[in-house]
N, C-alpha and C positions, 0 to 999 in steps of 0.2 A: 509584469503582472497585468492581467486583463481586469477590467472593472468588475466590481462585486456583482454577483447575481443572487437574487433572493429566491429561495425555494422553500415552500412550506405551506402551512395553513390549509389551502384548498385541496391538497392531494387526498385521495381516498385511502382510508385505512384498510390494509390488506389483512386477510386472516393470518393468525399467528400460529399456524400448525406446521411445524417443520420436523422431519425425522432426523435423528442424530446418527450420523454415519461418518467415522473417521475417513479422511481422504488422503490421497497421495500428495506429497509436497511438490509444488510447482513454483520454485523461486523465480522471480522475474529477472531476466538478463539485464545487466547494466550495459550502457553503451561502451563499445570497445575503446580502450584508451590508446589513441594514436595521435600523431601530430596533425591529423586532418579532422579535428573535432568540429562539430557544427558551431556556428556563431551563436553567442548568447545575446538575445535581444530583450528589450524592456517591454513592459506590458502594453504601452501605447502602440508600438510597432507590431507586436503580436496581434493585438486587437484588430488592426487594420487588415490583417491577413486572414481573418476567420471566414470560412465558407459555411461550415455546419457546426453548431454548438448545441447539442441536445441537453436538456435539463436532466439532472440526476433525480432518481427516486428518493423521496424522504423515507428512510427506513421506518417501518411501522413501530418497531420496538423503541426506536429513538423518540418517536412522537408521543407514545403513551407514557414515556418516562421524562418528558419535557427536555430531552437532550437537544441542544442547539449550539450553534457556533460556526466557526470558520475552519475550513480545511485548505491548507497550502499544498499544492501539487507541482512538482517539477516535471515538465514535459520535454521529451526529445522527439522532434518532428523530422521525418525523413525528407528526401528530395522530391517526393511526390505529394507532400503535404499531409501525409497520414501520421498519426501519433504512434511512433515506434515503441515508446516505453513511457511509463508514468511512475513517479516515485513520490511517496508521501513525505513531505517536509515536516508537517505538524497537523494535529487535529484529532478529535475523538475517534476511536477505532470504528464505531458504528457508522459514523458519517464518512470516515476516510475510505472505507471499503466501497461505499456507494459512489463517492467522488472518483475513485479509481475506475470503476466500471464506466461511468459517464464520460470522463475525459479521454479514455482510450478510444472512444467513438468519434471524437471531434475531428474535424477536417479543416486544413488551412491551405491557403495558396503558398507554394514554395517561396522561399526568400530569393529575390532577384539579385544576382551577383555578376561580376565581370566574367566569371567562368560558366554562368548559366544558372538554372534553378538549383537551389541548395536547401538543405535542411537547417534546423536551428534548435536552440534550447531556450525555453522560457519558463517562468513560474506563474501559475494561475492561482487565484483564491476563489473558492466556492463557499458561499455563505448559506447556512441553513437557519431559517428563522421561523419561529412559531408565534401565534397570536392568541395563546391561551389566556382566558380570564378566570378569575377566582382562585388563583394560586399566587403566593408571595415568594415562591422558590426562585432563586437566582440561577443562572446557568451553571455556576460552579457548585451550588448546593445540589442541584438535580443530578449532576454527574457523580458527585460523591455518594449520594444516596443510591444511585444505580449500581456503582461499582461495589458497594458493600453487599449487594445481592448476587454478584456474579462469581461463579466458580471459574478460576482461570483455566486456560488451555493446558494440556499436558502432552509431553513427549511420550509416544508409545514405543518408539524404536529409534535408536538403539538403546540398550540398557547401559548403565554406567560401567565403564571399564577403565583400568589404569591407562594413561596415555603419556608417552614420552615424546614431547614436541611442543608446538605452540598452540595457543588458543586465541581465537578472535571473538570478541564480545560483539554480538549483533542483536538488533531488535527486529523481530519478525511481526508482520501483520498476518494473523491466521484467520481465515474467513470461517463462516458457519458450517463449511463442509470439511474443515480440518486441512485446508490447503493453504500453503504459504503464498500470499499474493504480492507481498512486498518485503524487501530486506533492506534494513538500514545498518550499514557497517561503516567503521572508520576508514578513511582513505588508506589505500594500500596498493601494492603492485598488482598488475593484472594477473600474475601467477597466483598470488595469494587470494585474489577475488575469485578466480576460477576454481581453486581448491576448496574454498568455502562453499561455493554453490554446489560443487560436486558432492560434498559431504551432506548437505541439506537434502539433496535428491534421494538419499538413502534413508531419510527419516520420515516417520508418519506421526500425525498429531491427532489428539482428541480436542475438538473445539471447546471454547469457553461455553458456559451454560448460564442462562438466566432462568432459574426455575428448571423446567423441563425442556426449554428451548435453547438450541445452540445459537451463539452470537459471535460476530467478529470480535477479536481482541488482540492486543499486543502481547508479545512474549519475549522476554530477554533471555538469551541463551549464550553459553560459551561453546563455540564450535571448535573441535580439535582439528588442526590442519598442519601439514608439513609444507612450508612455502616452496621448498625445493623439489617436492614430489609432484608427480603428475596428478591430475584430478582423480583418475581411477585409483591410484595408490592412496591418495588422501581419504577417499571414501572407504577403502578397505581398512585403513588404519583406524577409522572411527568406529567401525562395527565389530572389529575382532575381539 
């Protein structure tokens, strides 16, 4: 993990006018499970390799609702030093979506190995902190108050159908456009993971809403898949 970065306070509050429009699901690909996985390195070594580390935007809706805290993100960096994928380990959904956008733009020096430049996996922590005065709200109270006002995201397609097969319970991070930007699923075979991603590609979502405004949110779903079936067959089975 790299050292904590503080973002907040001085950022300009943006206008909160956003149109609500359901979007297509775009689940993020997980790194291919092979015997040649990138090396996992600690925060000190990863920090020494940083070339470019842009600060994330503090989400305006999070600021006005006193939402703050830490987001833990697992990064997979390729052999050219670019972040190939980012996955949320923990953190508030408003802040997590912002952290994903920022960390995907980070740039590292590749890891030096005996075989030449190599990619790696590391975990970073992005901290969002506010300096509001005149409120006694704790971060936990602020988040609870905010969540009571949020209408959760909804699955628009497919409709519920009887399914003969297996289900995988996954947690999705759905952004304010109704797009799946991160998938948290239990460890499974690559065939199962591919089938799960293929099913999600056939789904669309309505984003969560805070009042009239769409906001990022987590959504827990059971995805029907056949582990022995091809991704195309799994997707077809889910929507029949």
